C-alpha positions as CSV (number, residue, x, y, z in Angstrom):
1,M,4.9,96.0,-20.5
2,K,2.8,93.5,-22.6
3,K,4.2,95.0,-25.8
4,S,7.7,94.7,-24.5
5,M,7.1,91.0,-23.6
6,L,5.5,90.3,-27.0
7,S,8.5,91.9,-28.8
8,F,10.9,89.8,-26.6
9,L,9.1,86.5,-27.5
10,I,9.1,87.4,-31.3
11,V,12.9,87.9,-31.1
12,I,13.3,84.6,-29.2
13,V,11.2,82.7,-31.8
14,F,13.0,84.0,-34.8
15,S,16.4,83.5,-33.3
16,S,15.6,79.9,-32.4
17,S,14.2,79.4,-35.8
18,S,17.3,80.7,-37.5
19,Y,19.5,78.5,-35.2
20,G,17.3,75.5,-35.8
21,Q,18.0,75.6,-39.5
22,G,21.4,74.2,-38.7
23,K,25.0,74.9,-39.8
24,I,24.7,73.0,-43.1
25,K,21.7,75.0,-44.2
26,E,23.4,78.2,-43.1
27,A,26.5,77.2,-45.1
28,E,24.5,76.5,-48.1
29,D,22.7,79.7,-48.0
30,S,26.0,81.6,-47.7
31,L,27.3,79.8,-50.7
32,K,24.4,80.6,-52.9
33,E,24.7,84.4,-52.2
34,T,26.4,86.5,-54.8
35,E,27.6,90.1,-54.4
36,Q,26.8,92.5,-57.1
37,S,28.9,95.6,-57.3
38,I,29.0,98.4,-59.9
39,N,32.4,99.7,-60.7
40,S,32.7,103.0,-62.5
41,Y,35.8,103.9,-64.5
42,T,36.8,107.4,-65.6
43,K,38.8,107.5,-68.8
44,S,41.3,110.3,-69.4
45,T,43.0,110.9,-72.7
46,Y,46.4,112.6,-72.7
47,S,48.2,113.9,-75.8
48,N,51.6,114.5,-74.5
49,D,54.4,113.1,-76.7
50,S,56.9,112.8,-73.9
51,S,54.5,111.0,-71.6
52,D,53.8,108.5,-74.6
53,S,57.6,108.0,-75.0
54,D,58.0,107.4,-71.3
55,S,55.2,104.9,-71.4
56,D,56.5,103.0,-74.3
57,L,60.0,102.9,-72.8
58,L,58.6,101.4,-69.5
59,T,56.6,98.8,-71.5
60,D,59.7,97.8,-73.4
61,I,61.6,97.3,-70.2
62,V,58.8,95.3,-68.6
63,R,58.5,93.1,-71.8
64,D,62.2,92.6,-72.3
65,L,63.6,92.3,-68.9
66,V,61.0,91.9,-66.0
67,A,58.7,89.5,-67.6
68,P,61.3,86.9,-68.5
69,I,62.8,87.1,-65.0
70,F,59.4,86.7,-63.4
71,A,58.5,83.7,-65.7
72,Y,61.9,82.0,-65.0
73,T,61.4,82.5,-61.2
74,A,57.7,81.3,-61.3
75,Y,58.9,78.2,-63.1
76,G,61.6,77.5,-60.7
77,V,59.3,77.9,-57.8
78,A,56.5,75.7,-59.2
79,F,58.4,73.1,-60.9
80,E,62.2,73.0,-60.5
81,S,65.1,75.4,-60.4
82,P,68.4,74.8,-62.4
83,F,70.1,74.3,-59.0
84,E,68.0,71.3,-58.3
85,T,68.9,69.5,-61.5
86,Y,72.0,68.0,-59.8
87,N,70.3,67.2,-56.5
88,K,69.2,63.6,-55.7
89,S,65.6,64.6,-55.4
90,H,65.6,65.2,-59.3
91,N,65.7,61.6,-59.9
92,A,63.7,60.4,-56.9
93,V,61.5,57.4,-57.6
94,L,58.3,56.3,-56.0
95,T,58.3,53.5,-53.4
96,K,55.5,50.8,-53.0
97,H,54.4,52.4,-49.8
98,P,56.0,54.3,-46.8
99,Y,58.5,52.3,-44.7
100,H,58.5,49.3,-47.0
101,N,61.7,47.5,-46.2
102,S,63.4,50.9,-45.5
103,V,63.0,54.1,-43.6
104,T,61.8,56.1,-46.6
105,G,58.6,57.6,-47.2
106,N,56.8,57.9,-50.6
107,Y,60.1,58.5,-52.4
108,S,63.6,56.9,-52.6
109,F,66.7,58.4,-54.2
110,D,67.7,55.0,-55.6
111,W,65.9,52.5,-57.9
112,N,65.5,49.1,-56.2
113,E,63.0,46.2,-55.6
114,D,61.0,48.7,-53.5
115,S,60.4,51.1,-56.5
116,E,57.2,51.7,-58.5
117,I,56.2,53.8,-61.5
118,F,52.6,54.1,-60.3
119,T,51.0,54.0,-56.8
120,T,47.6,54.5,-55.4
121,S,46.7,55.4,-51.8
122,I,43.0,55.1,-50.6
123,T,41.9,56.5,-47.3
124,N,38.6,56.8,-45.6
125,R,38.1,59.1,-42.5
126,F,35.2,59.6,-40.2
127,I,34.9,63.3,-39.2
128,Y,33.0,64.3,-36.0
129,E,32.0,67.8,-34.7
130,T,29.0,67.0,-32.5
131,N,26.5,64.1,-32.1
132,R,24.2,65.9,-34.6
133,L,26.9,66.9,-37.1
134,Y,29.4,64.5,-38.6
135,G,30.6,63.3,-42.0
136,N,32.8,61.1,-44.0
137,H,36.0,61.9,-46.1
138,L,36.9,59.4,-48.9
139,N,40.1,60.1,-50.9
140,A,41.9,58.4,-53.7
141,D,45.5,59.7,-54.3
142,M,47.4,58.4,-57.4
143,R,51.1,59.1,-58.3
144,F,52.8,58.3,-61.5
145,L,56.1,59.2,-63.4
146,E,57.5,60.3,-60.0
147,R,56.4,63.9,-60.3
148,W,52.7,63.8,-61.3
149,G,49.6,62.9,-59.5
150,F,45.7,62.7,-59.7
151,E,43.3,63.0,-56.7
152,L,39.6,62.2,-56.3
153,D,38.1,63.4,-53.1
154,Y,34.4,62.9,-51.7
155,L,33.4,64.8,-48.6
156,Q,29.9,64.1,-47.2
157,L,28.4,66.0,-44.2
158,W,25.2,65.1,-42.3
159,E,23.4,67.0,-39.7
160,G,20.3,65.9,-37.6
161,N,17.8,68.6,-36.7
162,D,14.7,68.0,-34.5
163,N,12.8,71.1,-35.8
164,F,13.6,71.2,-39.6
165,G,14.6,67.7,-40.4
166,D,18.0,66.2,-41.5
167,N,20.4,68.2,-43.7
168,A,23.2,66.8,-45.9
169,L,25.9,68.4,-48.1
170,A,28.5,66.7,-50.4
171,V,31.6,68.1,-52.1
172,Y,33.2,66.2,-54.9
173,T,36.8,67.3,-55.9
174,V,39.1,66.4,-58.8
175,L,42.7,67.6,-58.7
176,A,45.7,67.4,-61.1
177,K,48.8,67.4,-58.8
178,Y,52.5,68.1,-59.2
179,N,54.8,66.6,-56.5
180,R,57.2,69.6,-56.2
181,V,59.3,68.3,-53.3
182,R,60.5,64.7,-53.4
183,T,63.0,63.5,-50.8
184,E,63.1,60.2,-48.7
185,R,61.8,61.9,-45.6
186,F,59.6,64.8,-46.8
187,D,57.4,65.4,-49.9
188,G,55.1,68.2,-50.9
189,Y,52.8,69.0,-53.7
190,W,50.5,71.7,-55.4
191,G,47.4,71.0,-57.3
192,L,44.7,72.6,-59.6
193,G,41.3,71.3,-60.3
194,A,37.5,71.6,-59.9
195,A,34.9,70.8,-57.2
196,Y,31.2,70.3,-57.4
197,V,29.0,71.2,-54.4
198,D,25.8,69.2,-54.2
199,G,22.9,69.8,-51.9
200,E,20.9,73.0,-52.4
201,V,24.0,74.7,-54.0
202,K,24.6,72.6,-57.1
203,Q,27.6,74.7,-58.3
204,L,31.0,73.9,-59.9
205,G,34.0,75.9,-58.7
206,F,37.8,76.2,-59.4
207,T,39.9,74.5,-56.8
208,Y,43.6,74.8,-55.8
209,A,45.5,72.8,-53.1
210,L,48.7,72.5,-51.2
211,G,49.9,69.6,-49.1
212,A,53.0,67.9,-47.5
213,E,54.0,64.8,-45.5
214,W,56.9,64.4,-43.1
215,F,58.2,60.9,-42.3
216,F,60.0,61.8,-39.2
217,A,60.2,58.4,-37.5
218,N,59.4,54.8,-38.5
219,P,56.4,54.0,-38.5
220,L,54.9,57.5,-38.1
221,S,54.4,60.5,-40.4
222,L,52.8,63.9,-40.1
223,K,50.5,65.1,-43.0
224,S,48.8,68.3,-43.6
225,N,46.7,69.6,-46.7
226,F,44.8,72.8,-47.6
227,N,42.3,73.0,-50.3
228,Q,40.2,76.1,-51.4
229,T,37.2,75.9,-53.8
230,L,35.9,79.3,-55.2
231,I,32.1,79.3,-55.4
232,N,30.2,82.5,-56.5
233,D,31.7,85.2,-54.2
234,N,32.6,82.8,-51.5
235,S,34.7,79.7,-50.8
236,I,35.0,76.3,-49.3
237,N,38.2,75.9,-47.3
238,K,39.4,72.5,-46.2
239,F,42.4,72.0,-43.9
240,N,43.6,68.9,-42.0
241,A,46.5,68.0,-39.7
242,L,47.0,64.3,-39.5
243,L,49.1,61.7,-37.6
244,N,49.6,58.5,-39.6
245,Y,50.8,55.1,-38.2
246,H,52.0,52.9,-41.0
247,K,51.8,49.2,-40.8
248,K,52.8,47.3,-44.0
249,Q,50.6,48.7,-46.9
250,Y,48.1,50.1,-44.3
251,K,48.0,53.3,-42.3
252,F,45.8,54.2,-39.3
253,I,45.0,58.0,-39.2
254,G,44.0,60.4,-36.5
255,G,43.9,64.1,-36.3
256,Y,42.0,67.4,-36.9
257,E,40.0,68.6,-39.8
258,Y,38.7,72.2,-40.2
259,L,36.0,73.2,-42.8
260,K,34.9,76.5,-43.7
261,I,32.0,76.4,-46.0
262,G,30.9,79.9,-47.0
263,S,30.6,81.9,-43.8
264,V,30.3,78.8,-41.5
265,G,33.1,77.0,-39.8
266,F,33.3,73.3,-38.8
267,S,35.9,72.1,-36.4
268,N,36.2,68.3,-36.5
269,V,38.2,65.4,-35.0
270,T,38.9,62.7,-37.6
271,V,39.9,59.0,-37.5
272,G,40.4,56.6,-40.3
273,I,42.4,54.0,-42.3
274,G,44.2,53.9,-45.5
275,V,45.7,51.4,-47.9
276,S,48.4,51.5,-50.6
277,L,47.6,49.4,-53.8
């Protein structure tokens, strides 16, 4: 009976210690882990002339027919298809800020006194999961030459822990963006870049991102973004769904932000403010 009780107490202590480390520490540990796998390949050599001929013919077909079609389709999906050349969005221009003297969002089909060739939007949002786990999200989004963009993003998390002290984790992201969809009420982008994870991880990883904003009714818009950074054999995923209230060059933001850092998920409410420069 005493041995059973002792075993039970040991399990409780170790469990509480593991939990006491906190979610940020657990997330950092999972990002630092790397999986090592050994792959064995068996090489076989065939000396059949007809098989070689068939293989060469297939290679020629892929090179001369399939590859160009794939490249053409991929370019059309990522940048612009020939059918869009004659669409109004082909020549869409940037606006000073959403709903500026009109009902349009970030783009307008006509050049006017509301048009710009370069815009910058800066937002700062407080994110909150619990009284002990919260953070801040600072973002600068620049657009230029209608289609192109550049984004700087800084995510900071803090966690208070009575047993193991306070933990903190920061993620710095840089993205080059292409604004693929440009209409007066809806726009969307994709981006490629890199992110640096601070704290105990101290790793640089490749990042890709997708996002869109829908200006459904003046002065409101819905915005959503997804961002994934590959670190070791794991990743950092960031997703948000935001409702924006636009007032002149300012916007007031509320919504939801989900983070998955390594194997640990963080569900946060978020509020903030933004300004267009």
